[in-house]
N, C-alpha and C positions, 0 to 999 in steps of 0.2 A: 273498563280500565280506569284507574285513578290517574291523578295528575300530581307532579312534583312542582311545588311553588318555591321559587328562590326569593326569600323575603328579606329585604334590607332592613336592618334595625339601627337605632341611634348609635352614634359613636361616642356619645357622652351625655347629651341632653335628651331625656325621654320625650320632650316636647317635639322632637324632630320625627317621631314615628308618624307615618302617613295614615290617614283614615282608611285607605284601601288595605294597607298592611294589617291594620287592626281587624278589619273585616275578614281577611283571609285567615289570619291566625284563629279567629273565632269559628271559622267554617270547616277547617280541615279536621281529619280524623285523628291525626297525631303529628307531633313536631320532632324533627331531628335537630338536636342542638349540639354545638361544639362542647359546651359545658352546661349541664342542666342546672347547676347551682346559679349560674348567671342568668340563664333564660327564665328561670322561675320568677326572678325579680321583675322581669318585664311582664310576664303573664299576671303576676299579682297586681302590677300597676294598672293593667287593663281589666282586672277583675275576672280573669279567665282561668279555668281549670282544664288542662288538656294533657293527655298522655305524652310524656317526653321520652325519647330514646337518645342515648349518648352516641355521638358520631364524631370521632376525632381521629387524629393521624395514626394512632396505635391500633384502631379497630375498624378502619374505614373499609377494608376489603370485605370483612365478614358482615358488617352492617349494610354495605351496599347490596349484598345478596338478600339479606333479610328485608330491607326496605323495598327493593324492587319487587320482591315476591308479594308483599302486601299491596303495592301499587297495581300489579297485574291482577290481583284479586278484587280490585275496585276501590280501595281506600285512597283518600287524598292525603298528601303529606306536605308540610312546609319545612324547609330547611333554613335554619338561622345560625348565625355565628355570634360570638360574644359581642361584637360591635362592628357595624358597617355591613357591607355587601358580602354575602356568603360566596365562597368559591374563588375569591381573590386572595392569593397567598394563603390558601385554606384547603384542607383535604376534601371539602365538598365537591370539588371539581371532578373527583373520581366517581361520585354518585351520579352527577349529571351525565358524565360520559356513559355510565352503565345504563342510564335511562334512555339515552339516544340510541344505543346499540339494540335496545329492546323495543324501540318505537313507543316508549312511554312519553306522553306529552309533558313538556317542561315549560313552565310559565314564570316570567320574571315580574316581581313586584319591587321596582327600584326603590332604593333608599340611600341614605348617606354613605359616602365612601371617603376614607381619609386621603386616598391618593389624589383624586381630583380636587378635593377641598384644599389640600396643602399646596397644590400647584397654583390654584387661584389666589391663595394668600401670599405666595412667594414674591410675586412681581417679576419673576424671571420669565424667559421665553416660554410661551404656552402652546404655540402652534404645533410643535412636535415634542413629545416627551416619552420617556421609557420608564416603566416600573420595574425596579430591581428587587423589591421585597426585602427580606432579611438576609444579610450576608452570612455565609456559613461560618460556624465556629471552627471547622476543620481548617488548619493553617494553609495547606496546599490548595484546597478548593477555593478558599477565600482569596488567595493570591491570584489564582487563575481568573476568577470572576472579575476582580478589579483590573487585572492586566488587559482583559478584553474591552474594558471601558475607557482606556487611555485616549483613544481617538474618537470616542462617541461624541457626536456634535449635538445630539438632543439633550434637553434637560433631563436629569436623572432623579428618580425618587426612591428613597430607601426608608424602610421601617427600622426602628431600633429601640431596644429596651434601655432604661437608664443605666443599669450596671455595666452595659457594654458600649455606651456612647463614646467614652474617651478613646477606647481602642479603635473604634470605627473611624472617628475623626482623624486619629493618627495615621491609620492605614490609607484613608482617602487622600490626605495631604501628601503622604510619601509617594503614592502612586499617580495621582492626578495633578499634583502641583497645587498652588494656592488659588483655588477657585472661589467665586462668589457662591453663597448658598443662603437658603432660608431654613431656619430650624423652627418647626412648628411643634408646639408642646401642648398636650392636653386639649386638643381641638374640641370646641363646643362645651368644655367643662368650666368649672368655676375659675380655675387658674390658667385659662387659655393664654398662650403667648406665642407670638411670631417674632423671631429675632433675625433680621436681615444682616448678614455679616460675611466674613470669609472663613475658609477652613482654619487658617492659622489663628485668627482672632477668636473663633469659636472654641478652639482647643485651649487657648490661654484662659478664656472666660470660665469654661467648665472645669478646668483644673483648680480654680479657686472657688467655684460654686458647685457643689455636688449635684449632679443631675437628678431630677425628680419628675416622675410622670412618664407617659408614653410619648415617643418622639417620631416625627416624620422629617426626614432630611431631603431638601430639594436642592440639588447641586447643578450648577451651570455646566453645560456641555463644553467640549473642547472648541476653542475658537477656530474658525476657518482660516487657512493660510492666505496671506495676501498674494496678489498676483506676482509672479517672478519678476525680479528687478532687472535682470539682464537676459539676453538670448541664451537658449539652452546650450548651444555650442560653446559659448564663452564660459558658461558654468562648468562644462566638462573639461575645458582647457584649464580652469583653475584647479580642478581636482587632480588633473595630470601633473600640474606644476607642484602641487603639494606632495604628491607621491614621489616625484623626482627629487624633492627636497628631503625625503626620508620618512614621510608620514605613511603609515599603513593605509591601504586603499579604503577600508571601511571607515576609518577615522577621517580621512580626507573627504570622502563623500558626505559624511555626517556634518562636518564643519561647513562645507559649501552649501549644503541643503539648508542649514540654519541661516546662512548669510543671504541666500538668494530666494528661498521659498520653494525650490524644486524638491521633489521627494528624494530621500537618500538612496532608496533602492534603484530609482531610475538613473541617477548619476553614477551609481556603482556599476550597474550593468553596461551603461554606455562607455564607461572608462575601460572596462574589461574587453 
């Protein structure tokens, strides 16, 4: 039985390819690539000639069957992506899943990844972070995704293409409020840049400077609420007083929650 090697490739600078990655690419029988036109450049850099098969989001189900059949027959395969670690926001995850289900050995050859690199560059909280990948272009899916992140306390990481950056900054600002963020552009490439700013300032800047290159956005998580400033019973009494004054219960609970630090839902339930 063969093995599937998950091989991390440079995210920009070819000098970041590890010696082990080069050895594995030279040793396998064939390579599954996201875009063979991109991967052939890496192989040319290494002076290698290897059979390449195209493995992308539009053919992943069919190719997984073909690749696993070859692995079961004893061939070794390396899967690579255009840049970075395969299977991260990448259809390769389905091939890895298929291998595990068939008990085909899967071996990692770690390499650069834009997610961790951008978090390190950001200077924001790194103890806990969440990778959110690319936001959907579908309006409703996009809105739901962002709404789920309103109360996310962990640092959030997004990928974005230059032609969609402004819309993403607008949506993040509208949904999350004006958060701190780091915008990492063209990581490890000639025009690498990390801009530490806020969502509103970034939006203003890129409206006047057309975005160029590939972007990773590292956005600060929601701040934790401060300890409540008054006893809970007193907060409930404030809600009741506002209701008695004519304010709807939900609005009254929301106002007192903002003033005291208690959760709106808790105040609302207690009042009812």
